C-alpha positions, 0 to 999 in steps of 0.5 A: 462747122464755124459759127458766124460772129452775128450768131455768136453775137445773139449767143453772148446776148443770151448769156448775158441776159441769162446772167443778169436775170440770175443775179435778180434772182439772188438779190430777190431771194436775199430780201425775201429771206430778210423778210422771212427773218425778220417775222422769225425775229419777231416771233422768236422775240415773243416766245423766247427772248434769250434766242433772238441772236440766233436769227441775227447770226442767221441773217448775217451767215445768209447775207454772206452766202448770197453775197458769195452767190453773187460774186460767184456770177459775176464771172458770167457777168464779166465774161459777156460783157468782155466777148460781147465787146470784142465781137462789136469791134470786128468790122461789119458785125454790128453797126456803131450806134447799135453797140451794146457791150462797148457801152457797158464796158466804159466804167467811167463811174465807180458805183456799179451794181457789184460795188453797191452789192458789196457795200450793202453786204459788208454794212449788213454783216456788220450791223447783224454781228453787232446785233448778235453780240449785243442781243446774246450779251443782254440775253435778248432784251431790247433796249426800251 
């Protein structure tokens, strides 16, 4: 039994919503992990300064892992946008003024969510790497 275009459109809209919600959960989890690691850093600094570099190294690894989770989720977002836009191009499927995916596909601006997440992850890994090297070489002593 074939699925009509409007039913496919509803399904792909739900898939896009699911993938978008998953991205929000990834970014939220990322922020929560940073908050936990910052508390861990303060505790480790007060207990054993020489081990603080472990916290910044862990933060760099977590940054890379969360970035990879987002990259993996991008395929679902991209696929739902492509399929949704293709369904909207069919005649009499969705009125022109109500088309959602066609508007998403027009990437007139280079600043996308994916680009912003890529830049954030790159800068954080770089800074956390520098902090790890600094803390390791100084035995955890921060500048006064």
